[in-house]
N, C-alpha and C positions, 0 to 999 in steps of 0.2 A: 504493500500500499503506499508505504514511504517512497518507495522507488518511483512509482507511478505519478506522486503529486511531485516530486522532483523534476520528472520528465516532462510534465503539463507546463510546470512554471518555465522551465527552459524552453519549450516549444513556444509557448506565448510571448516570452521576451525576445526571441530570434524572430518571430512574427511581426512584433512590433517595431523593432529595430529595421527590419527590411522595408517595412512600410512607411515609414517616416519620411516625409518628404523634405528636402532642404528647400529652405527659402532663397533664392538667387540672392537678394538684397542683404542678406546677412553675410552670405559668402563674399560679395563685391565689399562690403564694409569690412570685412576683416582683412581682406586683401589691400584694400586702400589704406588701412590703419597700419599694416606692416610697411607697406611701400612708405607711407610717410615717416614711420620709425627709421628705415633704411636711409631715405635721403636726410634725415635730420642727422643721422649719424656720420653720414659721408661729409655734410657740410661741417660740422663740428671738427672732423678730421682734416679739412681742408683750411679751415680758418687757422692762421698762424697765431701761436700764443703772442701775447702783448708783450713787447720788450721790457725788461727789468727796470731800465731807466724810466719808461712811460709811466709805470705803475708808481715808482716811488714819485715822481713829480707830481703825480695826480694826487697822492696822498699828502704831500706838502701842501698843495692848494686847497686840498679839503680842511685839513688842519688850520691853515691861515684863514679862510673863509669863516671857520668855526670858532676862531680865536681861542683855539685848544692847544694849551701849552703841553699838556700830557700827550697828546697825541703828535706833536712836533718834535720833541725832545729825543726820541728814538731815532728820527730820521736824520738828525744833525750828524754831520762828521765829527771827527775826532777833535779838530781843532775848535769848532763850534761848541762842542760839547764843554769843553775846558773853558772857553772864552766867555761863553754866555750863562750868566747866573739866571736862578729861577725868578729874580726880582726883574731882572730885565727882559725876560722874554715876553711878557704881556705888551710891553711897549713897543716892541720889534714886530709882533703879530700884527699890531694897528697900522704901523708903516707899511709893512709888507701888504696889507689887504689895500691899501691906496693904490699900491703899485701893481698889483694883477687886476684890480677891478672886480667885475663880476664873474672872472675867468673860473672855471671849475676843472677844466682838463688842459691838457697839452696836446700838440697836434703832431709834433715829431721831435727827434732827437737828433742834433748834430754833435760831432767832435768840437771841441773849442781849441781855439789857438793856444790856449795855455795848457800845458803838458799836464796830463792825468784829469782833465776836466771835460764834462760834456754839458751842452746847452739844451734843455727842452722847451720849445718855442710855446710861448703863453698867448702872445698878440704882438701886432706891429702897431706903433702909435707915431706917426709921422715918418721920420726916416729912421727909427728905431725899432728893434726886435724886442720884446721883454721876454726874459728866459728865466728858467730855473736853472742855476748852475749846481751840476752835481759831480762829486769825485767817487772815484770807486776804490772802497776800502775793503779788504779781505774778501773780495767776491761779492761787495753788495753796493749799490748807489746810495750815497747819502748826500743830503743837502748842504751845499757850500754856501749860496748868496742868491741873491736876483740881481741879474745884471740888465744891460740894454745895451748890445752892441748895433752898430749901423747895420742897416740891411744889407750893404755890399760886404762889410765883414761876416756876418752871420752866412750869407749863402756862398762866401767863399770857402765855407768849412764842409767836410765830408759829411753827408747824411748817413746816420746810423740807422734809424726807425722813423715810421713805419716803411 
């Protein structure tokens, strides 16, 4: 008897499974989702990683815009870490905010004419390019200063990124 019931259950299950129709729209939707996921993965793989100098320069601008002394302190290069006291940093952030205006991102990075320094472009004002000057210390870009070389001097330097 148990064997008969088991056989009946299996037969009904097989028949139900065989008689089910698949909704073509469900199949197309699943296929479209897989295609979209594959395209997103390909685009992500094709998008180059942001240059680390751009990342640090953007972090500097964000800290300046926020007036955040705690955020900017670890971004300072070794010279500025020693030279700038906690009491001075608030005033320097206010001055820096006037220099950068409303900027929140840099657009490119070039080598500087100064050895061991890079320039991240903030904006152009008149005949000057306002830049975040960075140094490379122990493999990490660090904030040196805000500078404004002439457009000609800036454009004469090799482009690093993007």
